[in-house]
N, C-alpha and C positions, 0 to 999 in steps of 0.2 A: 658575677655569680650565675647569671642566666646562661652565659656562654659556657661556663665550666660544666654546668649540668648537661647542657646539650652535647658537649664534647665527651663527657663521661659516658653518657648514654650511647653515643656513637661507638665509643671504644668497647662497651659491653656488647653492643650489637655485632661488632666485628668478631669478638671472641666467640659469641654464640654461633655465628656463621661458620667460623673455623671448626668448632667442635662438631657442628652438624655435618660438615664436609668430611671430617675424620671418621665419624660414625658411618657415613654412607660408604666411604672407601673400604672400611673394615667389614662391612656386611657381605661383601662379595657379590653384589648384584651385577648383572650384565649391563653394559652400557655401549652405546654407539659413539666411539671416540672420534669418528670422522665428521661429527656435527656438534653444534653447540659451542659454548665459550671455551676457548683454548686453555685459559687458566684452570678451569674446573677439570678439563680432560687431563691435564698434566698432573694436577693434585690427586685425582682419583686413582691414577695409575701409579704415581710416584710414592704415595704414602705406604702402601703395602710393599712396594719394591725396596724402598729405603729400609723399612723394618726387616725385610727378608735379608738384605745384605748386611745390615747391622748385626743380625743374629749369626750369619755366616762368619763374620769377623770374630765372633765370640769363641769359635772353635780354636783359633790361634791364640787368643788371649788366655782362655781358660787353661789350655794345655801348658802354656809357658808358666802361668801362675803356679800351677800345682807341681810341675816337674822342677821348678826353680829350687824347691826345698831339698832336692837331691844333690844340688851342687852345679858348678859351671859345666861339668862334663855333660850333664843331662840336657841343659839348655843348648849346648853345642850340638848334641845329637839331633835334637829337634830342629835346630837351625839348619844344619847341613842336609838333613832329610827333607825338610820343607823346601830347601832350594831346589832339590831334585824333583819333588812333587809339583813344583810350579810348572815343570814340563808337562806333567799330566793335566794340570789346570789349563795349560795352553791348548792341549787337544780338546779337553772338555768344553772350555769356554769358546774356543774357535768353532767347534762343531755347534755349540749352542747358538752362536750368532747366526749361523745358517738356519737353524731350526726356528728361531724367533722370526727371522726375516720371511721365511716361506710360510709359516703358520699365519703370521700377521697379514701377509699379502692375500692368502686364501680367505681369511676372515673378512678382510676389507672388500674382497670380491663377492662376498656373501656365498661362499662355496664351502660349507662345513664338511661335506663328504670328502673332498679333496684334502682338507686339513687333517681329517682323521686318518686317511690313507698315508699322508706324510708322517703322522705320528707313529704309525706302525713301522715304517721304514727306519724311523729314529731308533726304535727299540732293537731292531735287527742289527743295525750298524753299531749301536752302543754295546751290544753283547759281544760282537767280534772284537771291537777295540779293547774292551775290558779283559778278554781272555788273553790277547797278545801282550798287552802291557803288564798285566798281573803276573804272567809267567816269567817275564824278564825280571820283575822285582823280586819274586820268590827265590829265583836261582842265583841272582847276581847282586844281592843286597850288600854283602861285604865288599865286593869289588867296587861298587858304586861309592861307598863311603871312603874307601882308600883313594879313589880317583878324586874325590872332593877335598882330600888333604886332611882327613881325620887323624888325630893323634892316637897312639896305641890304646890308651885307656878309653877313649871315646869309641873306638872300633870294638873293643872287647865288650863293653857294657851296652852298646847301643845298636848292635847289628840286628837283634830280634825286633826292635822298634821299627827300624827301617824296612825289614822284610815284611812285617805286617802292614805297614802304611802303604808300601808300594804294591804288595800282593793284593791288598784289599781295595785297589783303585776302582773296582766295580761300583763301590758305594759312592765314590766321588763323581764318576762319570754319569751314573744314572740320576743322581740327585741334581746335578747341573742341567742335564739335557731335558729331563722331564719337567723341571721348573721352567725351562725355556719354552716348552710347549704351551704351558699355561700363561706365561708372560706374553707370548705372541698372540694368544687368543684374547688377551686383555683381562684374563682372570688371575691376576697376580696374587689375590688373597689366598688361594690354595697353595701356591708356592711359599708364601710367607708362613702359613700354618705348618707346612712340612718342616720348615727351618726351625720354627718354635719347638716342634716335637723332637727333632734331631738334637737341638742344643740342650733342651731340658734333660734328655737322657744322658748326654755327654757330661753335663755339669754334675749330675748326681753320681755317675759311674767313675769319673776321673779320680777323685780322691779315694774312693773305695778300692779301686783296682791298683792304684799307684802305691798306696800306703797300707793296704790290707785292712780297711775299716770293717768292723762287724764280721759277717761270715765270708767276706771276699778274700781271695788270696792276695798276698803282697807281691805285685809284679814289677814294681819300680817303674822306670820310664816306659817299659813295654805295656804297662797298664793303660797309659795314655792312648796308645795305638788301638788297643782293644776297645776302649770306651768310645773313641772317635768313630771307629768302623761300625760298632753297634748302633750308635746314634744316627749316623748318616744312612746306614742300611734301613733302619726303620722309617726314617724320613722318606727314602726312596720308595719303599713299599706303600706308604701313604699316598704318594703321588700316583703310583701305578694303579692303586685302587680307584682313585678318582678319574683316571683316564678311561676306565672301563665302566664308570657309573653313568647313570642317565641324568645327573644334575650338573654335568660339566659342559663347558662351552665347546670342547672338542671331545667327542664320544667315539670310542672304538667299539664297533660291533662286529659280528661274524663276517660280514661281507668285506670288511677292511683288513681282515687277517690274511693277507697275501703279499707276496713279494712283487714290487713294481719296479722294474729296471729303470723306467723313465723317471719316476719320482726319486729313486735312490741316486741316479746319476745327477739330477738337479741338486739334491742335497749335497752330494760330494763335491760337485763343481763349485758351489758357493762356499762350502766349508773348507776347501783346500786353502783358499785365501785367508779365511778366518783363522785356521790352525796355524798357517805360516805366519800370520800377523802376530798372534800371541806367542808362538814358539820363538820368534825373533826377540820379543820383549823378555820372555821368561828365561831364555838361554842367556841373555845378557845379565840378568839377575844372578843366575847360577855362576857365571864367570866372575861377577863382582864378589860373590861369597868366596870363591876360590882365591881371589886376591886378598880378602880379609883374613882367610885362614892362615896365611903365612905369618901373621902377626900374633898367633897364639889363641888358645881356647877362650881366654878372657876377652880378647878383642872380638872373637866370633860371638860370644855371649852378649856383649854390649850392643854390637851391631844387630844381632838377631832380635833382641828385645825392642830396639828402636824401630826396626822394620816392621815388627809385629804391631807396634802402636800405629805406625804409618798405615798399614793395611787395615787396621781397625777403623781409622778415620776415612780411608779411601773407599771402603766398601759401601757405606751409606751413599756417598757421592756416586759410586758406580750404580747403585740402585736407582738413583734419580736419572742417571744417564740411560739406563735400560728403558725407562719410560719413553725417552726420546726415540729409541729404536723401535719400540712397538707402535708409537704414534706415526712415525715416518712410514713404516711398512703398511699399516692399515690405511693411511691417507693416500699413499701412492696406489694401493689396491683399489681404492674408491675413486681414483683419478682426480685427486685434489693435491697437487704438488705444492701449491702456494701455502695451503694450510699446513702441510708437512714442514715447510721451512719456518713458518711462524712458530710452530710448536718447538722446534729446535732452539731458536733464539730465546724463547721464553724459558725453556728448561736450562739453557746455558746461564742465563741471568741468575736463576735460583742457585745453581750449582757453584758458580764462582763466589757468590755471596757466602754460601755455607763454608766453602773451603778457606776463604780468607778469615772468617771468624774462628775456625778451628786452628788455623796457623797461629793466630795471636795467643790462643790458649797453650799451644805446644811451645812456643817461644818462651812464655813466662814460666810454665810449670814442668818443663822437660826433666830437670834433675829429680823432682819428686816422683814423676811417672816412672822413670827408670828404676829408682830406688825401691819402688813398690814391688818390683819383681826380683831384685837382687841388690844386696847391700855392700857388695865388694867395690872398693874405690875405683879400680881400673874399669870395671864393667860400667859403673855409673858415668864415669868421664867419657868413655867411648860412646855410650848410648846417648848421652845428653848432646854431645857435639853432633852426632849423626842426625838426631831428631831435629835439632835447630836448623841445620843447614838445609835439610830436605824441606822443612816447613816454609822456607823462604820462597819456594816455587809453587806453593799450593794454589794460588789464584790461576796460574797457567794450567796446572794439573786439572782443575775443575772444568776449564774451558775445553781442554783437549779430550777429556773423557766423553763429554756430550757430543762433540763433533765426530769423534771416532765411532761412537755408537750410532750416530745418525747415518754415516756411510754404511755401516753394517746392516742397519735396519732397512736400508734401501736395496740391500743385496750386493752392494759394491764393497767387497772385502779386499779388493786388490789395492785401492788407493791407500787405506790405512797400513797395508803391508809394506809398501815401499816407503811410506813415511816413517814407519817403525824401523825399517832397515837403515835409513839415513840417521835417525835419531839415536838408535841403540848401538848398532854395530859399527857405523862409520863415525859416531861421535862419542857415545857414552863409554864404550870399552876402551878405545885408544886414550881418551881423556883420563879415565880412571887409572890406567897403567902409568901414564905420564905423571899424574899428580901423586899417586900413592907410592910408586917405586922410584921414579927418576927424581922427582922433586922432594921425595921423602915425607909427604904429608900423611901417609898411611890411611887410616879410615876416614880422616877428614877429606882426603883427596877423592875417595870413593863416593862419599856423600855429595861433594861438590859436583862430581860428574853426573850423578843422578839428577840433581836439581837443574843443572844446565841443559841436559839432554831432554828431559821432560818438558821444559819450557820451550825449547826449540820445536819439539813435536807439535805442541799446541799452536804455535805460530804458523807452521807449515799447513796444519790441518785447517786453520782459519782461512788461509789463502786459497786452498783447494776447494773448500766447501762453498766459498763465495762465488766460484765459477758456475755452480749449479748443474754440472754434468750428472750428478748422482740422481737427479730427478728423472732422467731418461732410462735408468737401469730397469731391465726386465728380468724377472725370475719366475 
């Protein structure tokens, strides 16, 4: 009995420490992550980042949930459009990797003025990117859907959704890159709050604009695009406000409002690898969606729902991986490469454990998760099979995410690029074509290719990271 009381007290003590750590992480206080216990540094960064990415994943889940009531065509519209938007994500996330790496390095070097000047160049580049990509989306939305293999009814009813989502890419790009500024500075709580705001607005407006609740017009699937753009746009404005406020880790003042060719070139140099890295990955996902599209709208709907659930579980893990990127950048800036490596392995341990636990849940409850969004038998069957096959590789996925972000955080965006090229274009696409079309496995073949390729990428990343060349990267 004495032992039990001691053990019980110890357990309560650990719970109390955990709750105190969570409260500290959510307060948004500034910390020096280049010193002190590594476990605490990982937790303080990871908690708001995981919450941020969890909320980002809600955009996809909420949209699918509400448009599913319109029928399979609406889910197919969202799925095909999202496959194309992943290319915009590739640009936004790839650029964000450079932003996080450079801001983290400047903060680690105790150079906040240079960090703020870098943030100004981020705004300039983001505005140019948004204008170019948005114009393409506005004028060629229908052509893009046709290229993706959309059936006539999908094209007729969904073109306006695609036009608004692609044309409104400015909200995606600014939300991603501004959040990256604050993550690099170690102030992840502001990025998390912006995502809370954006998601709250999207959740409220989605059903109102899709189904015409109350005083709102009934816009159908187009309403989901309007709600998402409004939510993301307000979230981006929230981040922009804090970037110019005096309570931020990175503060832009009048002297920083100038163009710097040197800083811009440094950003673009690092981001080229990051964009190429994510473009390779997302282009592969677009190609996979094109393969699935040949099996009909119900197959697209089932596959889309499954991949949305996968993304919902991936993004929290991605948030944990972002913590590794910030820690690596700041520790290298402070000339502490060994601490940077210890942070990566500690983060990888947590991420793999999380992903394995999620995989077990998906393997058991896959049918119910798919049926929650759509009750059509074919959709449930396709989605369940896809979800279970992909879940088999979750442990490898968790490891690969952290190691990839560690490379990016060091400023080495080239290594993950060629790893992705091998994994996605030389492995995943050919394997998906072989399995889906030649072997006749259809969507099962596509899911198998995803699982195999992602696992291969993790193993190659492990091998390359262990060599330690990333520690020597200068940005």
